N, C-alpha and C positions, 0 to 999 in steps of 0.2 A: 401639778401635775411637772415634773422635772422633762423638758426636751432636749435630747439630743440634738441640738441645732441652734441653729442662729435666725435664721428666714423665716418667718410662721407664713400658716396657712389659713386659707380664709377658701370657705367652702358655700357654694350656694346650695337655700335648703329647697325642696321642691318636690314633688309626689314621690320620688325614690327617695325621699331623706326625709320628711318631715314626723314620718313615726317615733315615739319617744328613746323606743330600743336603738332602732337606727344611729337619729341622734346621738346617743352612746356609743355606737360604735364607733362613729365618724371623728368624736371627740377622741376616742381610744387610740386610733389609728393616725391621729394627728392635729386635725381641725384645733385652730386657735379663735377665731372670729367666723360667725355664721350670718350667710349673707341673704335678707329677706327683697326678695327681686319682688318689687311694687308693679313690675307692669303685667302680672298674673297673681291671680288668689286674690281672695277674699277680704277683710279688714279680719273678718271673726276666723278664717284660715292661718294668718298673720302672727294674730292673737295665742292662736292655738301650737302654734312651736315657737313665740316667745317665753310662754309660761313652761314648755317644755323643756327649753333650753335652760333659763331662770332654775328651772327645778335640778337636769343636771348639775346646774354651779354649784346648787346649795350639797349637794351627794358629792360630789368629789374635791369642794371646799378650792377648788381653785375659779379666776376670774375667766370669765369667756366672753370675748364679745359680740356684739350683734349690732351690725350693717345694715340701713335702710336704705334701699338704693331706689330713689326714685323713678318714676319710667320717664319724664320728661316729656316736650312736645314730640309728636309724630305726623311729618309731613309725608303724604301720602299724595297718589291722583286719586281722582274717583272713578268710576264706572266706566266699565268700556263699554260702545255697542257692540251686540256681540258677547261678551265676555270678555275678550283678547283680540290684539291683532298683530299682526306680522309685522315688521320696519325691518328694514335693508339700510347699507351705506348712503348716505346721496339724497334720501327719501325726506320729507317736507313733514314735521309734527307739531302742530299748534295747538295751542291750551288757551282754553278762556275760562274766566273766573264762574263760582259755580259749581254746581251739583250734576246737571243735567247730563245726563250718559251722552258721549259722543264716540265718534270718530278719528284718525287723525288728522282730521281739519277742526275738529273743534275738542278737544281731551279736557276734560273734566279736570280744572287745578284749583279745588276749593280752599285757598292762604292766599289771601289778599295781598298780605306782607311780598310775597315772593313778586308780585306784579310793583310791590311800589321798589324793590331792593335787585332786582336782577336786571343785569346791563348784557348789551352786545360784547358777545366775547367768553361769555361765564356756562360753564357748564352743567348742565343736569343728568346725572344719574339713575337710574330707573331700574328699583329688585337688586341694592348692594351693587349697582356698577353692570349688571348684566346688560344693560342698556346702557347708551351714553351719547347726549344729545348736545351739541353744540349753540347757544342763543344766538338769533342772527339777527332779530329786528321787535323791540317790544316797545307796546303799546297799553294805554291805561286798559284797553278788556281784550290785546291776547300776547301772548308769547310766542315768535316762530322761531324755531328750530331746524337747523339738521342734524338727520343722525349720522354719528362717526361710527360706532359702532352698534349693529343690531342685535337684534331677537324680538323678543315677544315682551308685548306689553298686556298687562289684563289688572283687573279690578285691584285697587287698594294697595296696587305696589309701594312699595317706598320709593324716597324724593331723596336725594343729599345733593348737595348746591356750595361747594367745595370752594367756590371762591365769593361768597356771596354772603353779607353779612345783614340778617335779619330785624328786623327790629320787634324780637319777639322777645316775651320771656321765659325763662329756662324753666319757670314755675306756670305751669297748666292751674284750670280749677283742679282739675284730680287732685295732679302733687299736692296741692296745697291744704285738699281735706286728707289723705297721704299722710301729710307731716304732722299735723296737726295729732291726726291719732298714734304715729309711731312714738311721737313726744311724749302724748301723752299715757304708750307704753313703759315708754324707757329705753328706749336704742341709744344705744354708745357710740355711733357714727350715721350720718346721713350721705350719702351720697348723692349729689347731684350731674342730670345728665342734658346736655346741648349747652356747654358753657359757650360762652362766645368770647365777652370778653370780663373786664375784673367788672364790672358793676353788677355782672350777674351775679358775681359770686357776693358781693354787698346786699345786694337785692334777700338773696335764702340767709346771710347770717343776720339780718333783721330778723328774719322771724325765725330761726331757731336759739338765738342768742348763746346762754354759754349753756344750756339743757343735752346737747353733742357736739361732736366734732363733727366737723363738714368737709368730704372729700369731696375734691371738686374731679370731675372723669373728661379728661382730658381728650375729645373723641372731635373737634373741628379745627380746621385749621387756625382759624383765625385764633383759635386760645393759642395756639405755641409765640402767635406774635404778642400776645400780651403776658407770656407765661410768668415774666417773675413778677407778676402785681397779683395775679392768679394764686400763686406763689404766696404771697407774703399774707396775702389776706385769707387763704384756707390753710386747715389745719392739717391736711393730708390732699394726695395725687392719687387717682388711679390712670394709669395708660391704658386706655381704653381702644381697645387695637380695632376691634373690630370695626365700628364705624370709622374712627380714623384710618387703617390701612381701604378704606371706600375710597376716601377721601381725598388723599397723599396717594403717592405711586407709593408700591410695595417695598420697593427697593430704600426707601427713606424712613420707612418705619423704624429697624433696631437701631439707625442711629439716634434719630428722634428717642427713642427709647433710650437710650446709655443719656441723652441730655437730662432727660426727665429726672432723668435716677440722679444723677448726681446735682443736681438743683437742687434735688428733696433735698438731701444730703445734709446740701451745704445751709440750707433751713432749720435742719434740725427738725422734720418733721414728715412722717412719713409716707412711703410711696408700693402701692402696689399696682404688680404688673399682669393685668388680666386679657383673656379672648383667648381660646383653641388653644392651650397651654397642652393639654391632654388628650383632644377632640376626637382622634379615634379611637379612646377608651368609653365614648359614650353606648360603642354597642361590642368592644372586643376586652377581653381581661389583661391585654398588656398594650402599652400605646408603641407607636413607632420609632426608630432610633430618632430621627428630626425634632420628635416632640421631648424625648427627652432632653435631647439638645440644649432646648429650646426653654424649658425648664432653668436648666442649669444654667444659660446664658443672661438668663436673669437674676440666678444669685450671683454671677461672677458680676455681676455689672454694678450690686452692692444693693437691689431691692429688700424693703425692708419687708414685703408679705408678695404670696405668687396666687392665684385665684382661680376657682375650680370655677365653672358654670353651668352646662347643660351635664356634665361629668357627673356632677353630684345631684344634681336637679332632676335630672328626668334619664340620667345613664342608666343601663342595666348593672355596671357594675362601682358603684360610688363608690365603697368603703376600694378596694382595690386602688379606686383614679389616687385616694387621698395616702394610704400607703405606699402607692409606687411615687406621689411628692414631695412625701415626705423623706424616703430612701433617695432620690433624687438631688432630693437639698443635701442629704449629711454626705454622700460620696462627694455632692461637691465641694464641700466647705473640710473635707476631711484632704481636702485632695493638695499635694504639696507646693503648686501653684497657686490654691485658692489664696492666700497671706497678699502674696505678693503681687498678682492682675487686683485683689479688692482695697490696695492702698495705695495702691499707683494711680484709681483714681481719687485718692484721699482730695480733701478741701483744707482752706485756709481757716484757720480756729478766730474767729471774731477776736479784739482786742477788750475784752470786758473781764473782770477776777472770775466771772461766772463762768465761762466757755472756759478761761485759761486750766479753772482749777478740775471742770472737768475734764479737759484732754489731758490733763497732770496726770489724774486720779486713773487714768485708760492706761496709759504710759507707761507709771509707777507698775499699777498690780499686774502688765503683761514681762517688766523687765524682772520683777524681785520672784514671778511664778505664781503667784495669788491664787487661791481658789478660786476665787469670785469679787466682785463689787458690791458695795451695797449702799446705792443710793437711796438717804430720806427724800422725800418731794411731796409737795402739797400739790402741786399741778402737774407733774411728769417731764416738768423743762429738763429738770437736769437729769435726768434716765436719758431721752433725748440725744442731751450734748455729748454723752460720752459715750451711747452708741453712735454718734457720728465719725470715732475713730474708729470704729469696727476694732475692739476690741476683741483678742481670743481666745476668751473667756465668758461666764455668765456674768449679769447683769442683775441684779437683784430689789426691783423700785419697793420701798417701803411706806406707802402714803396712809395718811387717815380717811382719805374718799375712794369709797369701792367701785364709783365712779371712773376717777384716776384710773385705777388697777384696771379696771376690764379696759379702758383706750387703749393703757401700754402691748395689749393682746394684738396691737396695728406693728408695733418699735422690735426693729429690728431685734434681740438678742436680750430685751429685759424680759424680763417675767415678774408682773404685779403684785404686790402681796398687800389686801386689808391690812393697818397694822394701828395703834392708837399710836400721835405724836410724840415724839420725845421732849419733857420739859425739863434734861439738864444733859448735859456732858457725858456723865459715867451711865443713865440710862439710856441713851444714844447706841452705845458702847454692848451697852448689857440687850436692848432689842435686836441688834442687828446681830449675835452672835447667836442668839435663843434663834432668831428666825434664819437662816442661815445652818444652822445643824437642823432645824425643826425640818426643813425642806431639802435635804441629803444632798449639801450644795457645798458643805466643808465638812472635815473630819477635825477631831482634836489633833493637835500638834502643825496645823497648817497656819497660812494667814490668809486674811482677807483686807482691801481697802474701804473703808468706810468715808462715804462723803456726803457731807449736810453742808446747811446757813445755819446762822447763828446769829440773831436771835431765831429759835428754831420756829417753825411754824409760819415765817413767811414768806411769801413765793419770789422768787429771782435773787432771793440771800446768798445763793450756794459761795460758801467763802472758807471750806474747810475740808481737808482729810485725811485722815489717819492711816496706819498699817497698824491691822489688830490680830493680836495673837492669840490665837483658840486655847485653851490650858486643857 
């Protein structure tokens, strides 16, 4: 399906959107990749949604991406004696290992890795930062803290530790079972939660192999310290602004978002900006102006994709939320200032033949007013190199792999299309012309730029471009 925009939309599937008819409406409204959130739902639920998306793909003959989002470890306090307790600034709260219910002098914290890693001066943020505590003393069997910001502590509230790197795998037993299930289904992407360091990505990649692309979710301050290595080892990045916004100051999140988008663009890897983008549309048919600006900012930053969470998963207006996001993206990309803003953060091309040819193809296509760029790619890398330049015209990626075509549903400006590989130069031009015409991306009398590698079908061999006149 031809989209009238370059940036992509990711939508989370949940009770409000799991019905096949609703999935079709969401796709028609603009969804490019569907997110399956494994923090909720059973394997049977996700399998049914997966099958419905693949049926929709066959019906529409358009590649649709499916992203499996793993839950990751959830750090929570235990049960509070009496169900809850209110604390005020200056009060003392002592945590103990174990699960026995207790009060402020023995609050259960059933995570031994915290007792091993936390240090005086570190912070514990409870319930998404609503209650803030500062560590004053640590022993093997107790963590003594002082309340900085008071509030209510109640059973099983989440704990964030922004200054502490825990000796904790991002993959729990549940995650490993979910991952095996998702890979067996055939998901296109796997989003890894709770990434603290580059070695966390290595652990996940060892299990995934080449069966899916790996998206590292950046939600921990420690991940920012190793971001270059994490991007290098991942296939994509998600700016998970929910937890990240709890663990770093709110005023730092926009700048970090821009840094992450630019770093991923430099690496030629897709970056998703996520969390609360149109949050008010969970219960309202229209967003706030601030939310529309938030989506537009991500597009001006050059993000590959923006994501809906509860808006499409559990909201009252899932189709309206997707439609609104689509409209904001199109309006932003059509604005007169968009080209200068998005190109102001342009990256330097790597000095290799593959990057040079891809960059030249993008510049040439724009300068001669081509209708589109057609990229022959076996891995998707050629299309990604072209997309780095953010050319103001469509990129059609022809690939022999249906898996690659689906993964490209996350890549800025790229429309993936499964196609038998070319075996010769003339066949390449014929395939490219036919595909561009069939997709309605070029008219007779116009030209397009074709990019390929010779010998054909060899990954990493991009070395040829040609201007094709469509007779």
